[in-house]
PASEBA-1860 file (N, C-alpha, C; in nm, 3 decimals):
! residues 319
1> MTTASLQQ> 4.615/-2.344/3.116/4.663/-2.402/3.242/4.814/-2.385/3.250 ~ 4.864/-2.337/3.364/5.007/-2.315/3.380/5.076/-2.446/3.415 ~ 5.209/-2.444/3.394/5.288/-2.562/3.432/5.277/-2.588/3.581 ~ 5.278/-2.479/3.661/5.270/-2.495/3.807/5.141/-2.562/3.849 ~ 5.032/-2.534/3.775/4.904/-2.590/3.815/4.899/-2.741/3.797 ~ 4.993/-2.795/3.718/4.998/-2.939/3.697/5.081/-3.010/3.806 ~ 5.161/-2.934/3.882/5.241/-2.994/3.987/5.152/-3.034/4.104 ~ 5.198/-3.135/4.176/5.121/-3.183/4.290/5.205/-3.178/4.416
9> LPHLVDAA> 5.140/-3.147/4.526/5.204/-3.162/4.657/5.212/-3.311/4.687 ~ 5.322/-3.356/4.745/5.344/-3.501/4.758/5.269/-3.562/4.876 ~ 5.262/-3.693/4.875/5.213/-3.770/4.990/5.334/-3.802/5.077 ~ 5.337/-3.745/5.197/5.450/-3.763/5.288/5.406/-3.845/5.409 ~ 5.490/-3.938/5.447/5.446/-4.035/5.549/5.490/-3.999/5.690 ~ 5.587/-3.909/5.704/5.632/-3.877/5.840/5.685/-3.734/5.846 ~ 5.711/-3.690/5.970/5.754/-3.552/5.993/5.890/-3.524/5.931 ~ 5.980/-3.622/5.933/6.114/-3.600/5.879/6.108/-3.572/5.728
17> SFRTFRSA> 6.027/-3.649/5.656/6.018/-3.627/5.511/5.952/-3.493/5.482 ~ 5.858/-3.451/5.568/5.798/-3.319/5.548/5.899/-3.209/5.571 ~ 5.981/-3.220/5.676/6.081/-3.116/5.703/6.178/-3.103/5.585 ~ 6.215/-3.216/5.528/6.303/-3.213/5.411/6.236/-3.141/5.295 ~ 6.108/-3.172/5.273/6.033/-3.107/5.165/6.018/-2.958/5.192 ~ 5.987/-2.920/5.315/5.968/-2.778/5.348/6.095/-2.698/5.325 ~ 6.210/-2.758/5.354/6.337/-2.686/5.339/6.374/-2.664/5.193 ~ 6.310/-2.739/5.103/6.339/-2.725/4.959/6.230/-2.640/4.894
25> SPRWLPIA> 6.230/-2.511/4.925/6.121/-2.424/4.880/6.104/-2.419/4.728 ~ 6.210/-2.437/4.645/6.183/-2.438/4.500/6.087/-2.548/4.457 ~ 6.073/-2.651/4.539/5.982/-2.761/4.504/5.836/-2.723/4.527 ~ 5.812/-2.638/4.628/5.671/-2.610/4.660/5.628/-2.466/4.637 ~ 5.722/-2.373/4.624/5.683/-2.233/4.607/5.599/-2.212/4.480 ~ 5.632/-2.274/4.366/5.545/-2.254/4.248/5.401/-2.298/4.272 ~ 5.384/-2.404/4.352/5.248/-2.450/4.382/5.178/-2.349/4.472 ~ 5.250/-2.296/4.571/5.192/-2.194/4.659/5.148/-2.072/4.579
33> LDIARGHG> 5.232/-2.029/4.484/5.197/-1.912/4.403/5.079/-1.942/4.311 ~ 5.069/-2.065/4.266/4.953/-2.106/4.185/4.825/-2.100/4.267 ~ 4.833/-2.142/4.393/4.718/-2.130/4.483/4.677/-1.984/4.497 ~ 4.777/-1.898/4.519/4.747/-1.755/4.536/4.679/-1.698/4.411 ~ 4.734/-1.730/4.295/4.674/-1.679/4.172/4.533/-1.733/4.152 ~ 4.510/-1.856/4.197/4.376/-1.914/4.187/4.272/-1.838/4.265 ~ 4.316/-1.763/4.368/4.225/-1.678/4.447/4.231/-1.532/4.402 ~ 4.297/-1.508/4.288/4.306/-1.371/4.239/4.398/-1.283/4.319
41> LDAGSPHV> 4.497/-1.342/4.387/4.586/-1.266/4.474/4.718/-1.238/4.404 ~ 4.782/-1.131/4.444/4.911/-1.092/4.386/5.019/-1.188/4.433 ~ 5.083/-1.255/4.340/5.190/-1.349/4.372/5.325/-1.299/4.320 ~ 5.336/-1.168/4.300/5.453/-1.113/4.235/5.576/-1.098/4.322 ~ 5.559/-1.084/4.454/5.676/-1.062/4.539/5.667/-1.152/4.663 ~ 5.680/-1.284/4.644/5.665/-1.377/4.757/5.787/-1.375/4.850 ~ 5.762/-1.406/4.975/5.870/-1.420/5.073/5.849/-1.549/5.150 ~ 5.941/-1.644/5.135/5.932/-1.772/5.205/5.983/-1.755/5.348
49> FATGTNLV> 5.903/-1.799/5.445/5.945/-1.798/5.585/6.013/-1.931/5.615 ~ 6.142/-1.925/5.646/6.220/-2.048/5.663/6.187/-2.119/5.793 ~ 6.148/-2.043/5.896/6.116/-2.104/6.024/5.968/-2.136/6.031 ~ 5.928/-2.206/6.135/5.788/-2.243/6.151/5.767/-2.389/6.119 ~ 5.645/-2.433/6.137/5.614/-2.575/6.125/5.563/-2.611/5.986 ~ 5.485/-2.522/5.924/5.419/-2.551/5.798/5.485/-2.477/5.682 ~ 5.427/-2.487/5.563/5.476/-2.409/5.449/5.413/-2.270/5.458 ~ 5.496/-2.169/5.472/5.445/-2.033/5.492/5.515/-1.939/5.395
57> VGLGDKLI> 5.435/-1.861/5.321/5.491/-1.764/5.227/5.414/-1.634/5.239 ~ 5.488/-1.524/5.243/5.427/-1.392/5.242/5.396/-1.351/5.100 ~ 5.274/-1.301/5.079/5.231/-1.251/4.948/5.229/-1.099/4.957 ~ 5.338/-1.036/4.914/5.351/-0.893/4.935/5.362/-0.864/5.084 ~ 5.317/-0.746/5.124/5.326/-0.710/5.267/5.190/-0.714/5.335 ~ 5.090/-0.770/5.268/4.954/-0.768/5.323/4.899/-0.906/5.360 ~ 4.951/-1.013/5.297/4.889/-1.144/5.313/4.993/-1.253/5.341 ~ 4.948/-1.357/5.407/5.028/-1.477/5.435/4.950/-1.598/5.384
65> LKIFPPLL> 5.018/-1.689/5.314/4.960/-1.817/5.275/5.028/-1.925/5.358 ~ 4.946/-2.004/5.427/4.996/-2.111/5.513/4.937/-2.243/5.465 ~ 5.025/-2.335/5.425/4.982/-2.465/5.372/5.021/-2.573/5.472 ~ 4.926/-2.657/5.509/4.946/-2.757/5.613/4.954/-2.896/5.550 ~ 5.057/-2.975/5.581/5.060/-3.112/5.529/4.949/-3.195/5.594 ~ 4.899/-3.297/5.526/4.792/-3.378/5.583/4.823/-3.434/5.722 ~ 4.951/-3.464/5.749/4.984/-3.520/5.880/4.975/-3.415/5.990 ~ 4.965/-3.288/5.954/4.944/-3.180/6.052/4.808/-3.114/6.031
73> RAQFVSER> 4.713/-3.191/5.982/4.579/-3.136/5.960/4.519/-3.079/6.089 ~ 4.553/-3.139/6.202/4.500/-3.090/6.330/4.540/-2.944/6.353 ~ 4.657/-2.904/6.304/4.698/-2.764/6.318/4.611/-2.672/6.232 ~ 4.576/-2.718/6.114/4.484/-2.641/6.030/4.350/-2.623/6.100 ~ 4.296/-2.731/6.155/4.167/-2.725/6.226/4.175/-2.627/6.342 ~ 4.286/-2.635/6.418/4.305/-2.547/6.533/4.316/-2.401/6.490 ~ 4.399/-2.375/6.391/4.421/-2.236/6.347/4.292/-2.176/6.290 ~ 4.226/-2.249/6.206/4.104/-2.199/6.143/3.996/-2.170/6.248
81> ASLTQLTG> 3.974/-2.264/6.339/3.871/-2.245/6.442/3.907/-2.132/6.537 ~ 4.036/-2.120/6.571/4.079/-2.015/6.665/4.061/-1.877/6.606 ~ 4.106/-1.859/6.482/4.094/-1.727/6.420/3.947/-1.690/6.401 ~ 3.865/-1.789/6.366/3.722/-1.763/6.349/3.658/-1.724/6.483 ~ 3.695/-1.795/6.588/3.634/-1.772/6.719/3.680/-1.641/6.783 ~ 3.806/-1.604/6.762/3.862/-1.488/6.832/3.850/-1.357/6.754 ~ 3.811/-1.363/6.629/3.797/-1.241/6.549/3.703/-1.141/6.616 ~ 3.751/-1.020/6.637/3.669/-0.914/6.696/3.653/-0.922/6.845
89> RLGLPIPE> 3.717/-1.021/6.911/3.698/-1.039/7.055/3.818/-0.992/7.138 ~ 3.929/-0.956/7.072/4.049/-0.916/7.144/4.084/-0.771/7.113 ~ 4.153/-0.708/7.206/4.203/-0.574/7.180/4.330/-0.575/7.098 ~ 4.389/-0.693/7.081/4.515/-0.710/7.009/4.488/-0.766/6.870 ~ 4.552/-0.712/6.766/4.530/-0.766/6.631/4.572/-0.913/6.619 ~ 4.492/-0.990/6.548/4.527/-1.126/6.509/4.498/-1.139/6.359 ~ 4.555/-1.238/6.292/4.527/-1.251/6.149/4.379/-1.276/6.121 ~ 4.334/-1.229/6.006/4.198/-1.256/5.959/4.205/-1.348/5.838
97> IVAEGMRD> 4.116/-1.445/5.832/4.115/-1.539/5.721/4.055/-1.471/5.598 ~ 4.130/-1.474/5.487/4.088/-1.414/5.362/4.034/-1.520/5.266 ~ 4.099/-1.636/5.267/4.058/-1.746/5.179/4.107/-1.876/5.240 ~ 4.045/-1.986/5.199/4.089/-2.118/5.244/4.056/-2.220/5.136 ~ 4.119/-2.336/5.146/4.092/-2.438/5.047/4.178/-2.561/5.070 ~ 4.184/-2.646/4.967/4.258/-2.771/4.973/4.331/-2.790/4.841 ~ 4.456/-2.833/4.848/4.534/-2.863/4.728/4.601/-2.999/4.747 ~ 4.561/-3.096/4.668/4.620/-3.230/4.674/4.614/-3.291/4.814
105> GWPYLVMT> 4.504/-3.261/4.886/4.488/-3.312/5.021/4.555/-3.229/5.128 ~ 4.622/-3.120/5.089/4.687/-3.028/5.184/4.596/-2.907/5.206 ~ 4.538/-2.888/5.325/4.455/-2.769/5.349/4.542/-2.644/5.361 ~ 4.483/-2.530/5.329/4.559/-2.405/5.340/4.468/-2.291/5.383 ~ 4.533/-2.187/5.437/4.465/-2.063/5.475/4.542/-1.945/5.416 ~ 4.470/-1.848/5.365/4.528/-1.718/5.332/4.480/-1.620/5.439 ~ 4.577/-1.554/5.504/4.546/-1.466/5.618/4.608/-1.329/5.599 ~ 4.552/-1.231/5.667/4.614/-1.099/5.666/4.746/-1.105/5.740
113> RLAGTLGS> 4.840/-1.023/5.694/4.973/-1.017/5.755/4.978/-0.901/5.852 ~ 5.015/-0.928/5.977/5.014/-0.826/6.081/5.138/-0.737/6.070 ~ 5.122/-0.613/6.111/5.234/-0.519/6.115/5.305/-0.529/6.249 ~ 5.435/-0.504/6.248/5.511/-0.505/6.373/5.644/-0.577/6.357 ~ 5.720/-0.577/6.466/5.851/-0.641/6.470/5.840/-0.769/6.552 ~ 5.897/-0.876/6.502/5.889/-1.004/6.573/5.948/-0.990/6.713 ~ 5.875/-1.040/6.811/5.916/-1.026/6.950/6.055/-1.078/6.979 ~ 6.092/-1.190/6.914/6.223/-1.250/6.941/6.337/-1.161/6.894
121> EVWPSLPE> 6.311/-1.068/6.801/6.415/-0.977/6.754/6.440/-0.863/6.853 ~ 6.341/-0.832/6.934/6.348/-0.715/7.022/6.373/-0.753/7.168 ~ 6.311/-0.861/7.211/6.308/-0.895/7.353/6.445/-0.896/7.421 ~ 6.547/-0.962/7.365/6.674/-0.973/7.439/6.737/-0.840/7.475 ~ 6.717/-0.738/7.395/6.786/-0.610/7.416/6.704/-0.508/7.495 ~ 6.582/-0.543/7.535/6.498/-0.446/7.606/6.547/-0.424/7.749 ~ 6.538/-0.301/7.798/6.570/-0.276/7.940/6.466/-0.343/8.029 ~ 6.504/-0.368/8.152/6.420/-0.445/8.245/6.280/-0.386/8.264
129> PQKERLLR> 6.264/-0.254/8.281/6.128/-0.201/8.299/6.037/-0.231/8.179 ~ 6.093/-0.232/8.057/6.010/-0.261/7.940/5.976/-0.410/7.932 ~ 6.067/-0.495/7.978/6.035/-0.638/7.984/5.921/-0.663/8.082 ~ 5.925/-0.596/8.195/5.816/-0.612/8.293/5.685/-0.559/8.235 ~ 5.692/-0.448/8.165/5.572/-0.390/8.104/5.511/-0.485/8.002 ~ 5.596/-0.544/7.919/5.545/-0.636/7.817/5.489/-0.764/7.879 ~ 5.552/-0.811/7.984/5.499/-0.932/8.049/5.364/-0.905/8.113 ~ 5.344/-0.785/8.164/5.211/-0.750/8.215/5.109/-0.752/8.100
137> QIGETIAS> 5.149/-0.698/7.985/5.058/-0.699/7.869/5.031/-0.842/7.821 ~ 5.132/-0.927/7.828/5.111/-1.067/7.789/5.014/-1.134/7.884 ~ 5.030/-1.110/8.014/4.935/-1.164/8.111/4.793/-1.116/8.083 ~ 4.779/-0.988/8.051/4.647/-0.932/8.018/4.591/-0.995/7.891 ~ 4.678/-1.019/7.793/4.633/-1.080/7.667/4.586/-1.224/7.689 ~ 4.661/-1.300/7.767/4.619/-1.437/7.798/4.480/-1.436/7.861 ~ 4.460/-1.347/7.958/4.330/-1.339/8.025/4.220/-1.298/7.927 ~ 4.254/-1.208/7.834/4.156/-1.163/7.736/4.114/-1.277/7.644
145> VQRAPPGE> 4.211/-1.354/7.596/4.180/-1.471/7.512/4.091/-1.568/7.589 ~ 4.121/-1.587/7.716/4.048/-1.686/7.795/3.907/-1.639/7.834 ~ 3.883/-1.510/7.821/3.745/-1.462/7.845/3.655/-1.486/7.724 ~ 3.715/-1.509/7.609/3.635/-1.536/7.489/3.570/-1.673/7.501 ~ 3.443/-1.685/7.462/3.380/-1.818/7.467/3.454/-1.914/7.375 ~ 3.479/-2.037/7.417/3.557/-2.129/7.335/3.486/-2.179/7.210 ~ 3.352/-2.174/7.209/3.280/-2.221/7.091/3.318/-2.363/7.056 ~ 3.343/-2.388/6.928/3.377/-2.525/6.886/3.513/-2.569/6.937
153> LAFIEPRW> 3.596/-2.474/6.982/3.726/-2.512/7.038/3.712/-2.592/7.167 ~ 3.597/-2.582/7.232/3.574/-2.661/7.353/3.578/-2.810/7.323 ~ 3.559/-2.847/7.196/3.553/-2.988/7.158/3.675/-3.033/7.079 ~ 3.776/-2.947/7.071/3.893/-2.982/6.993/3.969/-3.095/7.062 ~ 4.029/-3.182/6.982/4.107/-3.293/7.037/4.254/-3.254/7.049 ~ 4.322/-3.303/7.153/4.269/-3.389/7.259/4.192/-3.310/7.364 ~ 4.092/-3.375/7.425/4.021/-3.313/7.536/4.115/-3.301/7.655 ~ 4.091/-3.199/7.736/4.184/-3.165/7.844/4.210/-3.282/7.939
161> DAFMRAQM> 4.106/-3.350/7.986/4.128/-3.456/8.085/4.209/-3.570/8.025 ~ 4.178/-3.609/7.900/4.252/-3.716/7.835/4.397/-3.673/7.808 ~ 4.414/-3.549/7.768/4.547/-3.496/7.740/4.633/-3.497/7.866 ~ 4.578/-3.446/7.976/4.654/-3.441/8.100/4.691/-3.581/8.150 ~ 4.597/-3.672/8.143/4.626/-3.808/8.192/4.732/-3.875/8.107 ~ 4.727/-3.853/7.976/4.830/-3.910/7.889/4.967/-3.848/7.919 ~ 4.969/-3.716/7.943/5.095/-3.649/7.976/5.151/-3.701/8.108 ~ 5.064/-3.723/8.206/5.109/-3.776/8.334/5.169/-3.915/8.318
169> QGCRARHT> 5.105/-3.998/8.238/5.153/-4.135/8.219/5.290/-4.137/8.152 ~ 5.313/-4.044/8.061/5.440/-4.043/7.988/5.544/-3.949/8.043 ~ 5.515/-3.886/8.156/5.601/-3.777/8.206/5.741/-3.826/8.241 ~ 5.750/-3.932/8.320/5.883/-3.979/8.363/5.966/-4.024/8.242 ~ 5.906/-4.100/8.153/5.980/-4.148/8.036/6.028/-4.031/7.951 ~ 5.943/-3.930/7.934/5.980/-3.814/7.852/6.101/-3.742/7.909 ~ 6.095/-3.710/8.039/6.202/-3.629/8.097/6.328/-3.709/8.122 ~ 6.315/-3.840/8.138/6.435/-3.925/8.142/6.504/-3.923/8.007
177> RLGLAPKF> 6.425/-3.937/7.900/6.480/-3.935/7.765/6.546/-3.801/7.733 ~ 6.489/-3.691/7.784/6.541/-3.557/7.755/6.657/-3.518/7.846 ~ 6.694/-3.607/7.938/6.813/-3.583/8.018/6.795/-3.495/8.140 ~ 6.674/-3.490/8.195/6.654/-3.414/8.319/6.736/-3.479/8.431 ~ 6.801/-3.397/8.510/6.893/-3.448/8.613/6.820/-3.540/8.712 ~ 6.888/-3.646/8.760/6.825/-3.740/8.854/6.767/-3.673/8.979 ~ 6.830/-3.565/9.027/6.778/-3.501/9.149/6.640/-3.441/9.126 ~ 6.607/-3.405/9.001/6.473/-3.356/8.971/6.378/-3.471/8.938
185> LAGLDDLL> 6.430/-3.572/8.868/6.347/-3.690/8.841/6.300/-3.755/8.970 ~ 6.381/-3.745/9.075/6.347/-3.809/9.202/6.218/-3.754/9.262 ~ 6.184/-3.630/9.229/6.064/-3.570/9.286/5.941/-3.581/9.199 ~ 5.953/-3.650/9.085/5.842/-3.654/8.990/5.719/-3.724/9.045 ~ 5.738/-3.837/9.110/5.622/-3.913/9.159/5.540/-3.830/9.257 ~ 5.608/-3.761/9.349/5.536/-3.675/9.445/5.464/-3.563/9.371 ~ 5.531/-3.504/9.272/5.470/-3.393/9.199/5.348/-3.440/9.121 ~ 5.357/-3.555/9.058/5.244/-3.607/8.980/5.126/-3.642/9.070
193> RDAAKLIP> 5.155/-3.691/9.190/5.045/-3.716/9.286/4.975/-3.585/9.320 ~ 5.054/-3.480/9.344/4.996/-3.348/9.372/4.920/-3.295/9.251 ~ 4.976/-3.318/9.131/4.915/-3.265/9.009/4.773/-3.316/8.991 ~ 4.752/-3.442/9.022/4.619/-3.501/9.005/4.514/-3.430/9.088 ~ 4.558/-3.366/9.198/4.465/-3.292/9.283/4.464/-3.143/9.249 ~ 4.577/-3.090/9.206/4.591/-2.946/9.187/4.543/-2.896/9.052 ~ 4.545/-2.984/8.950/4.507/-2.942/8.816/4.362/-2.982/8.790 ~ 4.270/-2.887/8.778/4.130/-2.922/8.752/4.116/-2.994/8.618
201> MDAPPVIL> 4.046/-3.105/8.620/4.028/-3.185/8.498/3.894/-3.158/8.431 ~ 3.796/-3.113/8.507/3.662/-3.099/8.451/3.605/-2.959/8.469 ~ 3.692/-2.859/8.496/3.645/-2.720/8.504/3.604/-2.673/8.364 ~ 3.514/-2.574/8.355/3.479/-2.521/8.223/3.606/-2.480/8.146 ~ 3.626/-2.531/8.026/3.752/-2.506/7.955/3.761/-2.364/7.900 ~ 3.883/-2.314/7.893/3.911/-2.186/7.828/4.006/-2.212/7.711 ~ 4.016/-2.115/7.621/4.104/-2.128/7.505/4.249/-2.116/7.550 ~ 4.330/-2.216/7.516/4.472/-2.219/7.550/4.553/-2.214/7.420
209> IGEYIPEN> 4.629/-2.108/7.402/4.712/-2.095/7.283/4.833/-2.188/7.292 ~ 4.886/-2.204/7.414/4.995/-2.298/7.436/5.133/-2.242/7.416 ~ 5.149/-2.132/7.342/5.282/-2.080/7.311/5.284/-1.928/7.308 ~ 5.271/-1.866/7.423/5.290/-1.721/7.430/5.441/-1.697/7.447 ~ 5.512/-1.702/7.337/5.657/-1.687/7.336/5.695/-1.581/7.234 ~ 5.817/-1.522/7.245/5.852/-1.408/7.159/5.843/-1.437/7.010 ~ 5.856/-1.565/6.968/5.847/-1.597/6.826/5.705/-1.587/6.773 ~ 5.606/-1.576/6.862/5.466/-1.580/6.818/5.390/-1.449/6.842
217> FLLACDDG> 5.462/-1.342/6.874/5.391/-1.214/6.881/5.476/-1.103/6.819 ~ 5.407/-0.995/6.786/5.471/-0.879/6.724/5.468/-0.761/6.820 ~ 5.570/-0.677/6.809/5.582/-0.559/6.894/5.588/-0.433/6.809 ~ 5.548/-0.322/6.868/5.560/-0.192/6.803/5.614/-0.092/6.904 ~ 5.692/0.003/6.855/5.755/0.102/6.942/5.693/0.239/6.920 ~ 5.654/0.303/7.029/5.596/0.438/7.024/5.669/0.523/7.127 ~ 5.746/0.619/7.078/5.820/0.711/7.165/5.909/0.633/7.264 ~ 5.975/0.531/7.213/6.069/0.455/7.294/6.008/0.345/7.378
225> QWSLAGLF> 5.877/0.334/7.377/5.808/0.232/7.456/5.756/0.120/7.366 ~ 5.799/-0.003/7.393/5.753/-0.117/7.315/5.627/-0.176/7.374 ~ 5.535/-0.213/7.286/5.407/-0.272/7.329/5.373/-0.389/7.237 ~ 5.288/-0.478/7.287/5.236/-0.585/7.203/5.156/-0.525/7.088 ~ 5.180/-0.577/6.966/5.111/-0.523/6.849/5.038/-0.630/6.769 ~ 5.055/-0.756/6.805/4.987/-0.861/6.731/5.022/-0.999/6.784 ~ 4.932/-1.092/6.764/4.949/-1.229/6.808/4.916/-1.321/6.692 ~ 5.001/-1.422/6.668/4.974/-1.513/6.557/5.022/-1.654/6.594
233> DFGDVLAG> 4.991/-1.749/6.508/5.022/-1.891/6.522/4.930/-1.957/6.624 ~ 4.820/-2.010/6.574/4.718/-2.072/6.658/4.703/-2.221/6.624 ~ 4.815/-2.283/6.584/4.808/-2.422/6.539/4.808/-2.526/6.649 ~ 4.838/-2.484/6.773/4.846/-2.581/6.883/4.744/-2.551/6.993 ~ 4.632/-2.493/6.956/4.533/-2.454/7.056/4.467/-2.576/7.120 ~ 4.449/-2.566/7.251/4.373/-2.662/7.330/4.262/-2.587/7.401 ~ 4.176/-2.661/7.468/4.081/-2.600/7.561/4.100/-2.672/7.694 ~ 4.122/-2.596/7.801/4.147/-2.660/7.929/4.168/-2.559/8.040
241> WRDYDLLG> 4.251/-2.596/8.140/4.270/-2.514/8.259/4.362/-2.396/8.229 ~ 4.323/-2.279/8.275/4.382/-2.151/8.233/4.531/-2.136/8.263 ~ 4.581/-2.194/8.373/4.720/-2.170/8.412/4.820/-2.224/8.310 ~ 4.777/-2.314/8.225/4.866/-2.377/8.126/4.934/-2.273/8.038 ~ 4.867/-2.163/8.010/4.925/-2.064/7.920/5.023/-1.969/7.988 ~ 5.043/-1.983/8.117/5.145/-1.902/8.184/5.284/-1.962/8.168 ~ 5.292/-2.085/8.117/5.419/-2.157/8.119/5.519/-2.104/8.017 ~ 5.474/-2.073/7.896/5.565/-2.021/7.796/5.636/-1.894/7.841
249> PSAFMAAG> 5.561/-1.790/7.878/5.628/-1.668/7.924/5.705/-1.688/8.054 ~ 5.662/-1.780/8.141/5.738/-1.807/8.264/5.875/-1.864/8.230 ~ 5.879/-1.960/8.138/6.005/-2.027/8.106/6.095/-1.943/8.017 ~ 6.039/-1.884/7.913/6.120/-1.820/7.811/6.148/-1.672/7.838 ~ 6.068/-1.608/7.923/6.077/-1.463/7.933/6.095/-1.411/8.076 ~ 6.027/-1.469/8.172/6.034/-1.416/8.309/6.169/-1.446/8.373 ~ 6.229/-1.561/8.339/6.366/-1.595/8.380/6.390/-1.584/8.529 ~ 6.286/-1.612/8.609/6.303/-1.611/8.753/6.323/-1.474/8.814
257> RPGRVKSL> 6.300/-1.368/8.737/6.316/-1.231/8.790/6.187/-1.192/8.862 ~ 6.195/-1.156/8.990/6.072/-1.128/9.067/5.982/-1.024/9.003 ~ 6.039/-0.916/8.950/5.957/-0.812/8.889/5.885/-0.861/8.765 ~ 5.951/-0.942/8.686/5.889/-0.996/8.565/5.777/-1.094/8.601 ~ 5.806/-1.183/8.695/5.705/-1.282/8.736/5.582/-1.211/8.792 ~ 5.604/-1.112/8.877/5.493/-1.037/8.937/5.411/-0.967/8.829 ~ 5.477/-0.907/8.731/5.405/-0.837/8.624/5.319/-0.934/8.542 ~ 5.377/-1.048/8.505/5.303/-1.148/8.428/5.179/-1.195/8.504
265> LEGFGYTT> 5.198/-1.233/8.629/5.087/-1.290/8.706/4.981/-1.184/8.737 ~ 5.023/-1.061/8.768/4.925/-0.956/8.794/4.847/-0.921/8.668 ~ 4.915/-0.917/8.554/4.844/-0.892/8.429/4.740/-0.999/8.403 ~ 4.774/-1.121/8.437/4.683/-1.235/8.418/4.567/-1.231/8.516 ~ 4.590/-1.172/8.636/4.483/-1.162/8.734/4.514/-1.225/8.868 ~ 4.635/-1.277/8.886/4.675/-1.337/9.014/4.746/-1.232/9.099 ~ 4.693/-1.208/9.217/4.754/-1.109/9.306/4.843/-1.172/9.412 ~ 4.833/-1.303/9.432/4.918/-1.372/9.528/4.982/-1.493/9.460
273> LDFTLKRR> 5.105/-1.523/9.503/5.178/-1.637/9.450/5.214/-1.726/9.569 ~ 5.133/-1.826/9.594/5.156/-1.914/9.709/5.211/-2.049/9.665 ~ 5.237/-2.136/9.761/5.296/-2.266/9.731/5.207/-2.347/9.638 ~ 5.076/-2.340/9.659/4.984/-2.420/9.576/4.992/-2.380/9.430 ~ 4.995/-2.248/9.403/5.004/-2.202/9.265/5.138/-2.240/9.204 ~ 5.248/-2.222/9.279/5.379/-2.261/9.229/5.383/-2.410/9.197 ~ 5.325/-2.489/9.285/5.327/-2.635/9.266/5.248/-2.675/9.141 ~ 5.134/-2.610/9.122/5.053/-2.639/9.003/5.126/-2.597/8.876
281> LMALMLLH> 5.189/-2.480/8.879/5.263/-2.434/8.763/5.382/-2.525/8.732 ~ 5.451/-2.571/8.838/5.563/-2.662/8.817/5.516/-2.792/8.753 ~ 5.404/-2.844/8.801/5.348/-2.967/8.744/5.311/-2.945/8.598 ~ 5.243/-2.835/8.568/5.201/-2.808/8.431/5.321/-2.787/8.339 ~ 5.428/-2.727/8.392/5.547/-2.707/8.310/5.607/-2.841/8.269 ~ 5.605/-2.938/8.358/5.658/-3.070/8.326/5.562/-3.150/8.238 ~ 5.434/-3.112/8.238/5.334/-3.184/8.160/5.301/-3.117/8.028 ~ 5.356/-3.000/8.004/5.329/-2.928/7.879/5.368/-3.015/7.760
289> RASDLNSH> 5.294/-3.003/7.650/5.319/-3.089/7.534/5.457/-3.065/7.473 ~ 5.516/-2.948/7.498/5.651/-2.919/7.445/5.757/-2.919/7.555 ~ 5.726/-2.974/7.671/5.813/-2.961/7.786/5.952/-3.020/7.763 ~ 6.054/-2.938/7.791/6.193/-2.980/7.789/6.269/-2.879/7.875 ~ 6.277/-2.905/8.005/6.332/-2.807/8.097/6.474/-2.767/8.061 ~ 6.556/-2.863/8.018/6.696/-2.831/7.988/6.709/-2.729/7.876 ~ 6.613/-2.724/7.786/6.618/-2.631/7.673/6.538/-2.503/7.697 ~ 6.442/-2.508/7.788/6.344/-2.400/7.793/6.353/-2.307/7.914
297> ICIEDWQE> 6.417/-2.347/8.021/6.425/-2.258/8.138/6.540/-2.160/8.118 ~ 6.507/-2.034/8.105/6.607/-1.930/8.074/6.658/-1.864/8.201 ~ 6.706/-1.945/8.294/6.767/-1.895/8.418/6.909/-1.951/8.423 ~ 7.006/-1.862/8.432/7.144/-1.906/8.430/7.175/-1.999/8.547 ~ 7.239/-2.111/8.517/7.285/-2.208/8.619/7.172/-2.263/8.705 ~ 7.051/-2.274/8.648/6.939/-2.320/8.732/6.959/-2.464/8.779 ~ 7.030/-2.546/8.700/7.050/-2.685/8.743/7.132/-2.693/8.870 ~ 7.224/-2.597/8.889/7.308/-2.596/9.009/7.242/-2.521/9.124
305> RADDLVEL> 7.151/-2.432/9.093/7.092/-2.346/9.197/6.973/-2.410/9.267 ~ 6.923/-2.521/9.216/6.809/-2.591/9.279/6.847/-2.738/9.297 ~ 6.810/-2.793/9.414/6.843/-2.932/9.444/6.726/-3.028/9.422 ~ 6.606/-2.973/9.406/6.490/-3.058/9.381/6.382/-2.974/9.314 ~ 6.268/-3.036/9.286/6.162/-2.966/9.214/6.098/-2.855/9.297 ~ 6.096/-2.870/9.428/6.040/-2.764/9.513/6.129/-2.640/9.507 ~ 6.261/-2.660/9.517/6.351/-2.545/9.504/6.345/-2.487/9.364 ~ 6.323/-2.572/9.265/6.316/-2.522/9.127/6.193/-2.436/9.106
313> QDLIWPG> 6.080/-2.475/9.162/5.960/-2.392/9.145/5.977/-2.257/9.214 ~ 6.049/-2.254/9.326/6.077/-2.126/9.392/6.171/-2.039/9.310 ~ 6.260/-2.105/9.234/6.354/-2.032/9.149/6.284/-1.972/9.029 ~ 6.192/-2.049/8.969/6.120/-2.001/8.849/6.015/-1.896/8.884 ~ 5.946/-1.917/8.997/5.839/-1.826/9.039/5.870/-1.773/9.180 ~ 5.968/-1.683/9.191/6.004/-1.631/9.324/5.896/-1.541/9.380 ~ 5.892/-1.534/9.509/5.793/-1.446/9.573/5.702/-1.521/9.667
END
């Protein structure tokens, strides 16, 4: 028995203590490598990923080990079920589960490591036509994921109707705390009244990844043209109304550019952008579980360019 095999992952009571533990990789990397060796995997050239939510280490260039703290067990359930359900159903590569298990109450997955360049490294420097091209591919990918039967993901918690109602109840307090300008807060009550009618609560659910953002996909370049090459990170999957997954690329990537917005929506399957769709998207953006408009809307001077939520939705989704 090795010394590492005698070490234990700790019992952590809150997110702050876990973040502190995650940042101290010498404390947990020997345990991660012991897990890898226990599955007969090569642990000779590990690479610790400093970003992300969980403990993540690359095992060579072929595998990833992801260890989830007990307080984030829901992410393990989501990731495992999503990868199982979507395997073989998409045209885009996603990780495949190689092994799984539990160590000291911490569940883990060993997954294949996808090839490609992280989207966030490439996106800012791409010329506009390539950004539009990629947004069309992202729209197509969202639609492809949503065509897959949800399987057990249809029952993942929280359920869509309960999730939406809880988000609506906490919406004003959340955005007040995050410092949303009073001129936008003033329109919240009207928007939430509209949201209750515009957002289907009991439609057949589709798989929602929740974060189609450059940090969660890989790109590859062929003869100067960049394309989507892989999708990963399925820890925040929900099942619910399809438009929810348009919010990440709308906020972080489309940046209110008409060509980008049109490409994203057409790739997804929307040929018209009317007031009702804009209003629903604006409501969902404010109700998203990670919503923080001041940090997430990538449109220069948007706070000065819009006087209320109606003008803001026209700014984010022009056309």
